[in-house]
N, C-alpha and C positions, 0 to 999 in steps of 0.2 A: 214543326221543330225549331226550337231556338238555334239559330245560326250564327249568331253574332258572339265572339270569342269572349268579349266582356261581359255577356249576360249569361255564360255558361259556367256551371260550378266545375270544381276540380274533379269530383266524382263523376259528372256526366261527360266531361271533356273526352275520353277515349271514344265514348260512343259516338260523338260529334266527327272524331277523325275518321271512324270507320264509315259512317253513313256519308261523309264528303269524298270518300274514295281517296283520302289522303291528299285532296285539293284543298287549298287555301287562297282567298280571294284579298287584296289590299287595296281599299279604295284610295285613290291618289287625287289630288288637286292642287289648290294654291289659294293665296289671298290677294285679289288685285282688284282694281277698278273694272267695272262692267257697266260703261255707259253711266248715265244718271238715273237709270230705272231699276237696276238690278243690284243685289247686295255683293258686298265684297266678297263674300264665300261662295259665290254662286258655283264655281267648279267643284270644290270638295262637297258641298251640300248636295247637288244633283248626283255626282259621283257616288256618295255614300248611300244616298236614297236608291237609286237604280241598283247599286250592287246588293244590298239587302233585299230588295224585292226580287231580284234574279234568283238569289239564294233560297227564296222561299218557293221558287218554281222549280229549281234544280238544286239540291242540297250540296252546298260547299260552305266551310267554314269563312266567316268574314272576320278578318282581323281589323283592329281599331285604324281609323283613318289616317293616313299620312298627309296631313294638312297642308305643310308648307313646302309646295313645289317650287321650281324655278321661275322668279319673277326678276326682271331687270332692277336693280337697286339705283340708288343716286339721289341728289338734291330735287331733281324734277320728278321723281315718282310720286304719282297721284296719293293724296291723304288715304291712310288706311292700308297700304300696300304692304306686305311683309316679303323681304327679300333675305334668303338665307344662301350661303356660299355653297355653289354646286358640289365641291369637295366635302362639304359636311353631310351633304344631302345623300351623296353615294355611299359614305361610310356608315352613316345611320342605317340606311336601307339594306345594306349587306349585313349589318350586325341583327337587324331585325328579321332578316330571311333565315339568318343562321339560328335564331331563337325559335322561329317557326319549324325549321328543320328538326331541331332539337326535341319539339313537341310532337313528332310522328308524321308531319306532312312532307310528301315527296314532290309536289308541283304547285308552284306558287303563280299565281296569276296577278299581275299588277292590273287594276281596273282604272286606266288613266282618263281622266277627265279635263285635262288642261294640256292644250296644244303645245305650250312651252316646255312641257316635260319631255317630249318625243326625242329630241337630241340627246339629252343627257342620260335618258333611258336605253336608248340604243347602245351608248358606250358602256353603261353599267351592264348590260347584258353580255358584251363582248369582254369586259374585264372579269366578269364573274366565270366565264368559261375556262379563263386561264388560272383558276384556283380550283383545288379539289373540293367539290362541295357533294353531300349526299343528296341532293335537291336539284331540281332544275326550274328555271324562273321563266315566264313569259309574260307579254303584255297584250291585254284586250282594250279597245277604246270604247268609251260610253258615247252612243250616237246621239248627236243633237240636231240631226238633219230630218227628222221624221216630220218636223212641222217648219214649212209647209210642204216641202216637196215630196218627202217619203209617203206622207198620208194622201197628198194629191195623186201620185201614182197609184197608190192603192185603189183610191176612188175610180180612177180611170180605167184600171184593169178588171176590178171586181164589181164596180157599179156603187151608186149611193146607198148609204145604209150598212155598208160592210164594216164600218167603224162605229160601233154602238153608242160611244159616249158622245158623238157630233150630232148637233142640231143641222137642220137643212141650210140654215145661215152660215153654220160654221163650215159646212161642206163647200159652199159657194165661196166663201172668204179664201179658203185654202186653193181651191182650182184657180181663182182669179189670181192669187199672188204666184202660183205656180206657172200660170200661163205668160204673166208679166216677167218672169225670170228673177223672182225676189232674191237679192243677195243676202248672204249671212256669213257668219264666222265667229262673232264675238259679240255677247249681250244681244244676239240676234233674235229672229222669230224662234229658232230651236231651242236656244237656251232660256229665254223667256217664257216658253211653254212649259219646259221641264219644271221650272220654279214654281210656275202659277199652278202646277198639278199638285203639289204638297206644301207649298209656303206663299199662298197668294198674298198674304199681308205684307211680304217683304218686296213685292214688286210695285213699282210707281210709275205707271203707264202716263200719269199727268205730266211726268218730267221729259217725255218723247218730244222731239222737235226743238229741243234748246241747244244740243249739241249733234253735229252731223256724225252718222256711222259710214259715210261714203269716203272712198279713197281720195286722197290728195294727187295721187300719182306722181309725188315729189321724188320718190327715188326709183321710178320705173326706169329711167335712162340707164342706170347701172346694171338692173336685171336684164334689160334689153341687150346690154353689151356682153352678158355672160359672167357679170361680176356679182360676186356673192358677199353680201354684208349681214350684219347681224339681224336674225329673224327674217331675211329676205327683204329688210326694208319696211317691215310691218309696222314698227313704232314710229317710222317718220310718215308712212302713208295714212296711219291711222292714229292721230294724235290725241284723239278723245278716247282712247281705249275702248272703241267701239265699231265694229265692223259689220255693216249690214244696213237694209233699209228698216225704218222704223217698225215695229210689230204691231201696228194699230188693229184694234179688234182681237187680240189674243185673249185668251180666257180661260176659265177652269176647266172646261169641258175639254178644249184642245190640249190642255196641260195633262190631264189624267190619261188621254189618249197617248200622248207623247210619252209618258212615263211606262205606260203599259208595254208599248211597242218596244221602247229602248231596253226594258227589263227582259222581255221576252227573247230578244235578239241576244242580250248578253248571257241569259239562262242557256240558250242553244251553245255559246261558247263552252260553258261551264260543263254541259253534256259531253262535248267533243273532247275536253281535257279529262274527264272522268273515265272515259273509256278507251283512251289514246294508249297504245302500246309501244309507240316509237320514242317518244321524247326523251324517256329515261335511258332507253338503249343509245340513242344518238350522243346523249350527254356522256353515258359511261365510255363509249368507243372514242369520243373526242379526247376524253382525259386519260387514256390508257398510257399515251406515250409520256405523261408527267410524271 
């Protein structure tokens, strides 16, 4: 079934609302630097792809991408970054949710694929509860940790061959990186794998090794003292907009496996939401006093 809002006709739209059990998903990401080897749109590209794949496993309606999430702006921002005021993002998101609700959906899940969106999304959910809405909103993350650690743990638990997309060499690579404690977080092995799974032409592994993805630890003394600064000092500790060891050896097979596992995980979240009988009740009870 076609699950994407934009590809559905007005005539067939009510059937999609019904098949989705009135659940609508919004892919959310941002546009920012991801090292030198990944595209600027990494977060929204992988978020959109995984959300659509998940909707094919467990039917929910997929709203058009919310592309421009929170990215720090300023003269020092890397080329190509897009920074939009958080106030504008929150106002737009609320208006979009209102339109989704007007079209018959009762549960809206934001499929967030950018860590920088987490703080304002939590505030958004809190603010929304102070307004009378006929729908409820929640957030589900797009998991980037399948490569290497998630897949390595599956291999250790179920044995080699349990991930059909992988070659024996791929399995050994992932297990080696897992044993070595490969670090990740941004433009890392996990994100590189997801992009390679569907857009390998946009990945430039030949650019690895030019800029480091390891922390400078410059802001660690503040964290150690219990002092919180913007993003926990991430922008200072990772000035190259890259966090993790170089994903040397990442390939399309690993990418396809990561995509499948991430979409299956998100599809499970969709299934839970479709059968849930509590969220709307909690939402109504909370708002009774308003």
